[in-house]
C-alpha positions as CSV (number, residue, x, y, z in Angstrom):
1,M,8.6,-20.6,-29.0
2,S,9.5,-18.3,-26.1
3,T,9.9,-14.6,-27.1
4,S,11.5,-11.7,-25.2
5,T,12.1,-8.0,-25.5
6,T,14.4,-5.6,-23.7
7,V,13.2,-2.3,-22.1
8,E,15.2,0.6,-20.7
9,A,14.5,1.4,-17.1
10,G,16.6,4.3,-16.1
11,D,20.3,3.5,-16.7
12,L,19.7,-0.2,-17.0
13,E,18.2,-2.6,-19.5
14,V,15.8,-5.3,-18.3
15,R,14.9,-8.3,-20.4
16,V,11.2,-9.1,-20.4
17,S,10.3,-12.7,-21.4
18,N,6.9,-13.6,-22.9
19,P,5.9,-9.9,-23.4
20,D,2.7,-10.9,-25.2
21,R,1.4,-13.2,-22.4
22,I,-2.1,-12.0,-21.5
23,Y,-2.2,-10.8,-17.9
24,F,-5.7,-9.2,-17.8
25,P,-8.0,-11.3,-19.9
26,D,-11.0,-9.1,-19.7
27,L,-9.0,-6.2,-21.1
28,G,-6.7,-8.0,-23.3
29,L,-3.7,-6.5,-21.6
30,T,-0.3,-8.2,-21.7
31,K,2.8,-8.5,-19.6
32,L,4.4,-5.8,-21.7
33,D,1.4,-3.5,-21.1
34,L,2.0,-3.9,-17.4
35,V,5.7,-3.1,-17.9
36,N,4.9,0.0,-19.8
37,Y,2.4,1.1,-17.1
38,Y,5.1,0.9,-14.4
39,L,7.6,2.7,-16.7
40,A,5.0,5.5,-17.1
41,V,4.6,6.0,-13.4
42,G,8.3,5.3,-12.6
43,D,9.0,8.2,-10.2
44,G,5.8,7.6,-8.3
45,I,6.2,3.8,-7.8
46,V,9.9,4.1,-6.8
47,R,9.1,6.8,-4.3
48,A,6.3,4.6,-2.8
49,L,8.6,1.6,-2.5
50,R,12.0,3.2,-1.9
51,E,14.2,1.2,0.5
52,R,11.2,-0.7,2.0
53,P,11.1,-4.5,2.3
54,C,8.5,-5.5,-0.3
55,M,6.4,-8.5,-0.8
56,M,5.6,-9.3,-4.5
57,H,2.2,-10.6,-5.5
58,R,3.0,-12.6,-8.6
59,F,0.7,-14.0,-11.3
60,P,3.0,-16.3,-13.3
61,A,0.2,-17.2,-15.7
62,G,-1.6,-13.9,-15.5
63,L,-4.9,-13.4,-13.6
64,A,-6.2,-16.6,-15.1
65,G,-3.7,-18.5,-13.1
66,D,-2.7,-18.8,-9.4
67,K,-1.5,-15.9,-7.3
68,V,1.8,-16.3,-5.5
69,H,2.7,-14.2,-2.4
70,Q,6.5,-14.0,-2.5
71,K,8.7,-12.5,0.1
72,R,12.1,-13.9,-0.8
73,V,14.0,-12.7,-3.9
74,P,14.8,-15.9,-5.8
75,N,18.3,-17.1,-6.8
76,G,19.5,-15.8,-10.1
77,A,18.5,-12.2,-9.6
78,P,20.7,-9.6,-11.3
79,P,23.7,-8.3,-9.3
80,W,22.3,-4.8,-9.3
81,L,19.1,-5.8,-7.6
82,E,19.0,-4.7,-3.9
83,T,17.5,-6.6,-1.1
84,V,16.9,-6.1,2.6
85,R,17.0,-8.9,5.2
86,V,14.0,-9.1,7.6
87,T,13.6,-11.6,10.4
88,F,10.6,-13.5,11.6
89,P,11.5,-14.5,15.2
90,R,8.3,-16.4,15.8
91,Y,9.2,-18.9,13.1
92,H,13.0,-18.6,13.5
93,R,13.4,-17.6,9.9
94,H,14.5,-14.7,7.8
95,A,13.9,-13.5,4.2
96,D,15.9,-11.3,1.8
97,E,13.1,-9.2,0.4
98,L,13.1,-6.9,-2.6
99,C,14.3,-3.4,-1.7
100,V,13.5,-1.0,-4.5
101,T,15.9,1.9,-5.0
102,K,15.5,2.4,-8.8
103,L,13.0,1.8,-11.6
104,A,14.9,-1.2,-12.9
105,D,14.1,-3.0,-9.6
106,V,10.4,-2.5,-10.3
107,I,10.6,-3.7,-13.9
108,W,12.7,-6.8,-12.9
109,A,9.9,-7.7,-10.5
110,V,7.3,-7.3,-13.2
111,Q,9.5,-9.5,-15.4
112,M,9.1,-12.0,-12.6
113,S,5.3,-11.7,-13.0
114,T,4.7,-9.3,-10.2
115,V,1.5,-7.4,-10.5
116,E,1.1,-5.9,-7.0
117,F,3.7,-4.4,-4.8
118,H,3.1,-4.6,-1.0
119,P,5.9,-2.8,1.0
120,W,6.5,-2.6,4.7
121,N,5.9,0.7,6.5
122,S,9.5,0.7,7.6
123,R,12.8,1.1,5.6
124,R,16.0,-0.8,5.5
125,A,17.9,1.7,7.8
126,D,15.9,0.2,10.7
127,T,13.2,-2.2,9.7
128,E,11.9,-2.3,13.2
129,K,11.0,1.4,13.4
130,P,8.2,2.4,11.0
131,D,8.4,5.8,9.2
132,E,4.9,5.5,7.8
133,W,1.6,5.4,9.6
134,R,-1.2,3.9,7.4
135,I,-4.8,4.8,7.9
136,D,-6.9,2.2,6.1
137,L,-10.6,3.1,5.6
138,D,-12.0,-0.3,4.9
139,P,-15.7,-0.5,4.0
140,M,-17.6,-3.5,5.2
141,P,-19.8,-5.3,2.5
142,G,-22.9,-3.1,3.2
143,C,-20.9,0.2,3.5
144,S,-21.5,2.6,0.6
145,Y,-18.7,4.6,-1.0
146,D,-20.4,7.8,0.0
147,R,-19.9,6.7,3.6
148,V,-16.2,6.2,2.8
149,R,-16.0,9.7,1.5
150,R,-17.7,11.1,4.6
151,V,-15.4,9.2,7.0
152,A,-12.4,10.5,5.0
153,G,-13.5,14.0,5.8
154,V,-13.7,13.2,9.5
155,A,-10.2,11.6,9.4
156,R,-8.9,14.8,7.7
157,E,-10.6,16.9,10.4
158,V,-8.8,15.0,13.1
159,L,-5.4,15.1,11.3
160,D,-5.8,18.9,10.8
161,E,-6.4,19.4,14.5
162,L,-3.3,17.4,15.2
163,G,-1.3,19.5,12.7
164,I,-0.6,16.4,10.7
165,T,-0.5,16.2,6.9
166,G,-2.1,13.1,5.4
167,Y,-1.7,11.9,1.8
168,P,-4.8,10.0,0.5
169,K,-4.9,7.4,-2.2
170,T,-7.5,5.0,-3.5
171,S,-7.0,1.4,-2.4
172,G,-7.6,0.0,-5.8
173,G,-10.8,-1.5,-4.3
174,R,-13.7,0.1,-2.4
175,G,-11.7,1.8,0.3
176,L,-9.3,4.7,0.8
177,H,-5.8,4.8,2.4
178,I,-4.2,7.8,4.1
179,Y,-0.5,7.8,4.6
180,V,1.4,9.9,7.1
181,R,5.2,10.2,7.4
182,I,6.3,9.8,11.0
183,K,9.6,10.0,12.8
184,P,11.1,6.5,12.9
185,E,11.3,6.5,16.7
186,W,8.7,3.9,17.7
187,E,8.4,0.2,17.2
188,F,5.4,-1.4,15.6
189,G,3.4,-1.9,18.7
190,E,3.5,1.8,19.6
191,V,2.6,2.8,16.1
192,R,-0.4,0.5,16.2
193,R,-1.4,1.9,19.6
194,A,-1.3,5.4,18.1
195,A,-3.3,4.2,15.1
196,L,-5.9,2.7,17.4
197,A,-6.2,6.0,19.3
198,F,-6.8,7.9,16.1
199,A,-9.3,5.3,14.9
200,R,-11.2,5.6,18.2
201,E,-11.4,9.3,17.8
202,V,-12.8,9.0,14.3
203,E,-15.3,6.5,15.7
204,R,-16.3,8.9,18.5
205,R,-17.0,11.6,15.9
206,A,-18.9,9.4,13.5
207,P,-20.4,6.6,15.7
208,D,-23.1,5.7,13.2
209,E,-20.7,5.3,10.4
210,V,-17.5,3.9,11.8
211,T,-16.4,0.8,13.7
212,T,-13.1,-0.1,15.3
213,T,-14.3,-3.6,16.3
214,W,-11.5,-5.9,15.3
215,W,-13.3,-9.3,14.7
216,R,-15.2,-9.2,11.5
217,K,-18.0,-11.3,12.8
218,D,-18.8,-8.7,15.4
219,R,-18.9,-5.7,13.1
220,D,-21.9,-3.9,11.7
221,P,-21.8,-4.8,8.0
222,A,-23.0,-1.3,7.0
223,K,-20.1,0.5,8.7
224,L,-16.6,1.5,7.7
225,F,-13.8,-0.2,9.6
226,V,-10.7,1.9,10.4
227,D,-8.1,-0.9,10.2
228,Y,-5.4,0.2,12.7
229,N,-3.7,-3.2,12.5
230,Q,-2.4,-2.5,9.0
231,N,0.5,-0.9,11.0
232,A,1.4,-4.3,12.6
233,R,4.8,-5.8,11.8
234,D,4.9,-7.5,8.4
235,H,1.4,-6.4,7.5
236,T,1.4,-4.9,4.1
237,I,-1.0,-3.2,1.7
238,A,-0.7,-2.3,-2.0
239,S,1.6,0.7,-2.5
240,A,0.7,3.9,-4.2
241,Y,0.7,3.2,-8.0
242,S,0.5,-0.5,-7.5
243,V,-1.8,-2.2,-10.0
244,R,-4.3,-4.6,-8.3
245,G,-4.7,-8.1,-9.4
246,V,-8.3,-7.8,-10.4
247,P,-10.0,-8.0,-13.8
248,A,-10.5,-4.3,-14.1
249,A,-6.7,-3.6,-13.5
250,T,-7.5,-0.8,-11.0
251,V,-4.6,1.1,-9.5
252,S,-4.1,2.3,-5.9
253,T,-3.8,6.0,-6.9
254,P,-2.8,9.1,-5.0
255,I,-5.6,11.7,-5.1
256,D,-6.0,15.2,-3.8
257,W,-8.3,15.7,-0.8
258,A,-10.5,17.9,-3.0
259,E,-11.1,15.0,-5.4
260,I,-12.5,12.6,-2.8
261,A,-16.0,14.1,-3.0
262,D,-16.4,13.1,-6.7
263,A,-13.7,10.6,-7.6
264,D,-14.7,7.1,-8.4
265,P,-11.9,4.6,-7.6
266,R,-13.0,2.4,-10.5
267,D,-11.8,5.2,-12.9
268,F,-8.2,4.8,-11.8
269,T,-6.8,1.9,-13.9
270,I,-3.7,0.8,-15.7
271,Q,-5.2,2.4,-18.8
272,T,-6.0,5.8,-17.3
273,V,-3.4,6.5,-14.6
274,P,-0.4,7.1,-17.0
275,A,-2.1,10.1,-18.6
276,R,-3.1,11.4,-15.2
277,F,0.5,11.0,-13.9
278,A,1.8,12.8,-17.0
279,R,-0.6,15.6,-16.4
280,L,-0.4,16.0,-12.6
281,G,2.8,14.3,-11.6
282,D,3.0,12.4,-8.3
283,L,0.6,13.8,-5.8
284,H,2.7,12.2,-3.1
285,A,5.9,13.9,-4.2
286,R,6.2,15.9,-1.0
287,I,5.3,13.0,1.4
288,D,8.8,12.9,2.7
289,D,9.1,16.6,3.4
290,V,7.8,16.4,7.0
291,A,8.0,13.5,9.5
292,H,5.4,13.9,12.2
293,D,5.5,13.1,15.9
294,L,3.2,10.4,17.3
295,K,3.4,11.7,20.9
296,P,0.0,13.4,20.9
297,L,-1.7,10.2,19.7
298,L,0.2,8.1,22.2
299,E,-1.0,10.5,24.9
300,W,-4.5,9.8,23.7
301,A,-3.8,6.1,23.9
302,D,-2.6,6.5,27.5
303,R,-5.6,8.6,28.4
304,D,-8.0,6.0,27.1
305,G,-6.0,3.1,28.5
306,L,-5.6,1.6,25.0
307,A,-3.6,-1.5,24.4
308,V,-3.2,-3.6,21.2
309,D,-3.7,-7.3,21.2
310,E,-0.9,-9.3,19.8
311,A,-3.4,-12.0,18.7
312,E,-5.0,-9.4,16.5
313,A,-1.8,-8.8,14.7
314,E,-1.5,-12.5,13.8
315,A,-5.2,-12.7,12.6
316,E,-6.9,-11.8,9.4
317,S,-9.2,-8.8,9.6
């Protein structure tokens, strides 16, 4: 017999069906445990997703079943759920994607078996002009986490010299992400070009540790790849506070720069992050305070004659 419960999410109630369904078998964690996690970090996850087109990574049968990448909000969604329409000109299609503006939107998505939230780096006011530059420090298989830490320090050094504030977070895997708010004045191609200029500067300063070589087969497997193409249109990565669909239920978690030297990303999980959030609040709470100018980085790109390859944007890294 199917069971359900109702939870309060802000001013709204959301029905949760099959609350006892096991989502993380290794930990014995249920769908309701996942709901309660997102309620506990509500302010943080809503801030991370607010008004962004969002792809839902769904696990209808928990991690033991198949993973579904869903862009379109299905028919039958509640009338209070907001969406944003994005177009895919290459395929002559569009999708009305989830557009979170309140906690109930997040909990509805979890009710629909969403574990991971993958938002665009633009918002619904103009989905073609990103307001978020994403620095993805992506370790190759032979790259140690100590190397990730060291490269994060180089990235911060470059950001400081540019007068730019970056907000780091764990990826929920072996890497780190650094987010920067930018003025929504440039289209995706220019943001990618600026991101490439930044990546090349980090590589120049740490040539033995960093690569910007795009094709995986050509990279040194011991290096860290600065993935500038995560800023391409319709490329998404797990948001801050998103649980990852892995057995350990790790969380992509905002951290302070000072924590990077000692923090182990495996320690940030659905079971530990709520207490951390209650103690520290959202370490990305001020991320919207200042929107930075990409002109200095675009000048670097012009200086170095950098261009981004559209074929790369369509390929897997």
